[in-house]
Every structure is written in C-alpha cells, then in structure tokens.
C-alpha positions in Angstrom: -56.6 113.0 14.7 -56.7 110.1 17.1 -55.9 111.1 20.7 -53.1 109.4 22.6 -55.4 107.7 25.1 -57.3 106.0 22.3 -54.1 104.9 20.6 -52.8 103.4 23.9 -56.1 101.6 24.5 -56.2 100.1 21.0 -52.6 99.1 21.1 -53.3 97.3 24.4 -56.3 95.5 22.8 -54.2 94.6 19.8 -51.5 93.0 22.0 -53.9 91.5 24.5 -56.3 89.7 22.1 -55.7 87.2 19.3 -56.9 87.9 16.7 -56.7 91.6 17.0 -60.1 93.3 17.1 -60.7 94.8 13.6 -61.5 98.2 14.9 -58.3 98.3 16.9 -56.3 97.9 13.6 -57.7 101.1 12.1 -55.1 103.2 13.8 -52.1 101.2 12.6 -50.5 101.0 9.2 -48.7 98.2 7.4 -46.5 98.3 4.3 -45.4 95.9 1.5 -43.4 93.8 3.9 -45.9 93.4 6.8 -49.5 94.2 7.3 -50.6 96.1 10.4 -51.9 92.9 11.9 -48.5 91.2 11.3 -46.7 94.1 12.8 -48.8 94.1 15.9 -48.4 90.3 16.2 -44.7 90.9 16.9 -45.6 92.8 20.0 -48.4 90.4 20.9 -46.0 87.4 20.8 -43.4 89.2 22.8 -46.1 90.2 25.4 -47.4 86.7 25.8 -44.0 85.0 25.7 -42.6 87.1 28.4 -45.5 86.5 30.7 -45.4 82.7 30.1 -41.7 82.9 30.8 -42.3 84.8 34.0 -44.8 82.2 35.2 -42.3 79.5 34.4 -39.6 81.3 36.5 -42.1 81.8 39.3 -43.4 78.2 39.3 -40.4 76.1 38.2 -41.5 73.0 40.1 -44.9 73.2 38.5 -43.5 73.6 35.1 -41.2 70.6 35.6 -44.1 68.5 37.0 -46.4 69.3 34.1 -43.9 69.4 31.3 -43.1 72.3 29.0 -46.0 72.2 26.5 -48.8 71.4 29.1 -47.4 74.2 31.3 -47.4 76.7 28.4 -51.0 75.7 27.6 -52.1 76.1 31.2 -50.2 79.5 31.5 -51.9 80.8 28.3 -55.4 79.8 29.6 -54.6 81.4 32.9 -53.4 84.7 31.3 -56.5 84.9 29.2 -58.7 84.5 32.3 -56.5 86.7 34.5 -54.6 89.4 32.5 -51.9 91.2 34.3 -53.2 94.3 36.1 -49.8 95.5 37.5 -46.8 97.1 35.8 -44.4 94.5 37.3 -44.3 90.7 36.6 -43.8 89.5 40.1 -47.5 89.5 40.8 -48.7 88.0 37.5 -49.1 84.5 39.1 -51.1 85.5 42.1 -54.3 83.8 40.9 -52.6 80.8 39.5 -53.0 78.6 42.6 -56.8 79.0 42.5 -56.8 78.5 38.7 -54.7 75.4 39.0 -57.1 74.0 41.6 -59.8 73.9 38.9 -57.7 73.2 35.8 -54.8 71.2 37.1 -56.0 69.8 40.5 -53.3 67.2 40.8 -50.7 70.0 41.0 -52.7 72.6 43.0 -50.8 71.9 46.2 -47.5 72.4 44.5 -48.7 75.6 43.0 -49.8 76.9 46.3 -46.5 76.1 47.9 -44.5 77.8 45.1 -46.6 81.0 45.3 -46.3 81.1 49.1 -42.5 81.0 48.6 -42.7 83.9 46.2 -44.9 85.9 48.6 -42.4 85.2 51.4 -39.5 86.4 49.2 -41.2 89.8 48.3 -42.8 90.5 51.7 -41.7 93.4 53.8 -39.0 93.0 56.4 -40.2 92.7 60.0 -39.9 95.8 62.1 -38.1 93.8 64.7 -37.5 90.2 65.8 -38.7 89.0 69.2 -36.2 87.3 71.5 -36.6 85.2 74.7 -34.6 87.8 76.6 -37.1 90.5 75.6 -40.2 88.8 76.9 -42.0 90.5 79.8 -43.1 87.6 82.0 -45.8 89.7 83.7 -47.7 90.2 80.4 -46.6 87.2 78.4 -49.7 85.1 78.9 -52.1 87.9 78.1 -50.3 89.2 75.0 -50.7 88.0 71.5 -48.1 87.0 68.9 -47.5 89.2 65.9 -45.7 87.1 63.4 -43.2 88.3 60.8 -44.9 89.4 57.5 -43.3 86.6 55.5 -44.8 83.7 57.5 -47.7 81.8 55.9 -49.1 78.3 56.2 -50.2 76.4 53.1 -52.0 73.0 52.8 -50.3 70.7 50.3 -50.3 67.0 49.3 -47.5 64.5 49.2 -46.7 65.3 45.5 -45.8 68.9 46.4 -43.4 67.8 49.1 -41.8 65.2 46.8 -41.1 67.9 44.2 -39.0 69.7 46.9 -37.4 66.4 48.1 -39.0 66.9 51.5 -39.0 63.7 53.6 -42.5 63.1 55.1 -44.6 60.5 56.7 -47.8 59.3 54.9 -50.6 61.8 55.4 -53.5 63.0 53.3 -52.8 66.7 53.9 -49.7 68.5 55.1 -49.5 72.0 56.5 -46.3 73.7 55.6 -44.9 76.9 57.1 -43.2 79.1 54.7 -41.1 82.2 55.7 -38.0 84.2 54.8 -35.1 84.5 57.1 -32.9 87.3 55.8 -32.6 86.5 52.1 -33.4 82.8 52.2 -37.0 81.4 51.8 -37.5 78.4 54.0 -40.3 75.8 54.5 -41.2 73.3 57.2 -43.7 70.6 57.4 -45.6 71.1 60.6 -46.8 68.4 62.9 -50.6 68.6 63.5 -50.3 69.7 67.1 -48.0 72.6 66.2 -50.1 73.5 63.1 -53.2 73.8 65.2 -51.5 76.0 67.8 -50.0 78.2 65.1 -53.4 78.6 63.5 -54.8 79.7 66.8 -52.0 82.1 67.4 -52.5 83.7 64.0 -56.1 84.5 64.8 -54.9 86.7 67.6 -55.7 84.5 70.6 -53.6 85.3 73.7 -50.4 83.3 74.3 -52.0 81.6 77.3 -54.8 80.2 75.1 -52.3 79.0 72.5 -50.3 77.2 75.1 -53.4 75.7 76.7 -54.3 74.0 73.4 -51.7 71.4 74.4 -52.5 68.7 77.0 -52.3 70.0 80.6 -50.0 67.3 81.8 -46.3 67.7 82.3 -45.5 66.4 78.8 -48.0 68.7 77.1 -46.7 71.7 79.0 -43.2 70.9 78.0 -44.2 70.5 74.3 -46.0 73.8 74.4 -43.0 75.8 75.7 -40.6 73.9 73.4 -42.8 75.0 70.5 -42.8 78.6 71.6 -39.0 78.4 71.9 -38.8 77.0 68.3 -40.9 79.9 67.0 -38.4 82.3 68.6 -35.4 80.4 67.2 -36.9 80.4 63.7 -37.4 84.1 64.0 -41.1 83.8 63.3 -42.2 86.3 65.9 -42.0 90.0 65.3 -43.2 90.9 68.8 -45.6 90.0 71.6 -48.2 92.8 71.8 -50.8 93.6 74.4 -54.4 92.8 73.6 -56.5 96.0 73.9 -59.1 95.8 76.5 -62.7 95.9 75.2 
C-alpha cells in the first residue's frame, strides 16, 4: 500500500510537470472515459491557470503592456523557473521583477513598480506615526529615522511612469517612493536631491547627516527642513529613535 506522503508527493509532481512523470502516474487510475494522465491534466490545468491568473491580477499594468498572450507565455516560463513555495498566492510574483529584467527587460521597471505596490499593500501596519509635535529637539539631530514598513524606493524608467499616467520630466532613471497610507497605496516620483537624502536616511545615518546632505546656504537649509516636514506630512516616519552608542 502506498503511504499518504508518497501519494501527496506524486500528485504534486503530476500537477507541477507537463507531461506527468511516468512513475508518478503509477498510483492513479483511469477508466473508459479518461486515462489517469487525462484526469491529472484537469488538476494541472487548473493549477497553472490559477497561478497565471494571479500573476495577471498582481501585475495588471505589465499584462496590459505586454498583451495577453505574451504575458501568459512569460508567466508560464516564470512559474517553471520559480514554482510557488507558499500556500497563498500573494507571494507568487516575488521573483518576477528579477525574471523580467532578464526575459522582458523593456518592462522590468514597470514590473518592479507593481511589485513594490503589492508589498506596500500587504506590509504590516506601523506601530505608530511620528508627528512634528512629538519631536524632542534635544535629540533630534542625533537620532535616526525609522520609516514605516510599507515605504520602499524603486528605480524605474519613463515607460513605467507612463503606464500609471504619471507626469514626469525627461530623465533616464526615476526613483519612485511607494508606500501605503491606511488602505491606499501611493507612489511619488522623487527629485534627485530628496532621493539621495532618503537613501541616506534609510541606511540609518543620523538626522543631522541627512540634513547636511543639502547645501549649507540658507536655501539648502530651507529645502532640507521642508523635506523633513513633507516626510512627516506623508506619514513616512514611524519614529525617531536614538542611535546606540558604540
């Protein structure tokens, strides 16, 4: 008698691979209407169709940009290379941005942006939201910014922004901030100066160093503090935390 673990393993192989490995068919029976291979093909088709459908729901802009058939072919190639390893479908596309960079490079930026939006949507809620009123002026400069979990920055090209009807000035690469505010995912094209400061802050540098990345003249100081105010207004900052002494 075949044990349950073996049956489960071979059923998985029968669904995962096309054609079904011959030895996996040994545990399954057919009849006059359908052979064992034809019966298992029903499950296999459902398995693949649902994953391709899930990828299309996760990357709707990519699907539209590629077209239905090319997207399906890309999705199937991706799923063969990166079979789902989790019980839920929300993570099935996590390796698609890297895969697209190799197999659909013209759309890699769009793919990265869409996946960043998915990650923002499913990220955990922040423990709190920092406010200007809650800042301790005595430790502000020596603290570091802890950003909300949903915030990320992705590099995209003009085509990715066009897909989202984002107005933008000509530039080779755009850095886009993506985050969730309550139940809504948002995105914003960053100016290079702010993008550089945000990258510095995300490495854990103290606030004083982040602000000092701007020019030291009056205009630069004003831009630096306006930027910090915008981060607070956008609710990007979870808290300002002290930097442990070494």
